[in-house]
N, C-alpha and C positions, 0 to 999 in steps of 0.2 A: 330863243323865244323873246321877242322884244315886246315891251309893253306899248300899248297905244298911247299911254300918257308918258311923255318923255320925262326923264329924271333930271333934276337940277343938280349940277355939280356944286359941291361946297368949295368955295375959294380957299386955296392954301398957297402960301408963298413958296414953300419948298416941296410940298407933297409928303405924304406919309411914307414910312418905310413899309415894304410889303408885309413884314411880320406884324404890323399894327392892326391889320384888318383880319378878323377871324375868318377862317374858311367856312363859307356858307354850307358846304357839304358836311362839315364837322358839327355844325349847330343843329342840323336836323338829319336824322337817319331815315332810311327807307321804312323802317318799322314804325316810326312816328307818323309818316304819311299813310301807311296801311291802316293804322289805328284811326286816323281821321277820315279817310276816304273809303276804306275797304279795298278789295281786289288785290292786285299785285303792283309793285313799284320797282322800277329798275334801280340800279346802284347810284345813279346821279352822275352828272357831268359837270365838272368844276371849270370855270373860266375866271381868270383874274385880269383886272384892268392893267394896262401897261404902266400906269403911274403907281400901281400898288394900292390905290385908295378904294378898291371895290372888288369883291368876289361874288360870283353868281353860280348857284347850283341849279341845274335843271333836271327834272325827273319826268319820266313817262309813267302815268298811272293807268293801269288797265282794269276796268271794272269787271265784275263777275260775268256780266252779259257780253263781254268782249269789246265794248266801246272803250276808247282811250282818250286821255286828255293830258295836257301838260301842266306841271306845277313848277314854280320857280321861287327861289329865295335869293334876294340881292342884299348884300351887306356893304355899307359904305361908312368910311371914317376918314378924316373927321367930317362931321356933318353938323352944321350949326343950327341953332333954333330958328334963325332967320331963313336959312335955306329950306328947312323942313316946312315952315309956314308957307313959303313960296311954292313948294311942291303941292300943297293942298290947293292953293289958288289956281294952279294950272291943270288940275285934275280934269280928265275927259268926261267924267260922269258925275252924278250926284255923290256927295260925300256925307258921312255920318261919323260923329265922334264916338269913339269906343273907350269910355272912361276907365273901365277896369284894367286897361292896358297902359294907363297913363293919360293925363289930360290932353296931350298932343296927338295921341293915336287916332287914326281915322281909317274908315273903309271907303272904298270907291267901287261903284258898279258902273261899268261902261258897256256900250254896245258899239262894236266896230265891225264893219263889213258883215253885218248880220249875226255876229257872234257876241255872246255875252261873256264878260270876264269880271272877276272879282279880285280886288287888291286890298291889302291891309298894310298900312304904313305905321311903324312904331319908331319913336325917337327915344333913346336911352343914353344919357350922358353925351358922349361925342360920337356915338354910333347910331345910325339909322338903318332900318331894314324894311324890306317890302316883301310880302308874300303875295304870290299871284297864282291864280288857278284859271286856266282857260276853259272853263265850263260853268254852267249856270247852277252853282251849288250853294250860293249864299255865303255869308262870312263866318258862320258858326264854326266850320272846320278850320278856317284860317285863324280864328281867335284861339282855338285850342293849340294850334301849332305855334302861334306867336308866344303863348305862355311858355312853351317848351324852349323856344329860342331865347327868351328872356332868362329862363333858368340856366340855360347853357352858357349864355353870355356872362352871367354872374359867376359861374364856376370857372370859366376860362380867365376871368379877370384876376382870380386869386392865384394863378400860376405864373 
């Protein structure tokens, strides 16, 4: 599931070690997505970038009415403040600051090929993550999920 808004790679001289990037599928569980969206959620499919600087987890969410949509979490590190600001500048749709998730956090709503999608970008230390849902649901469920990711990032940093 690719975003219509291309992601900016953070420049690194040697690249991160694969263990430096938390697993996107470990930061959010299907039960977290079920609590945010309702319905049922598959186990998730994890993909890692060849350079080890990014992990992506994709889930299929099936609503109680049988309609389905995709949800995705991308986690990148290292990701600089400059690269994060650039990501906001290249957004495909209008953006809005989401202050309770940090001053740099922002949401994006875009319409591509007749489909609406919502993204939420958060930058925490050297890690950036993006939550995306390919459905017109607004950002409230993404904000709840982002808070869970932030909590899980904090607990994984202590290990």
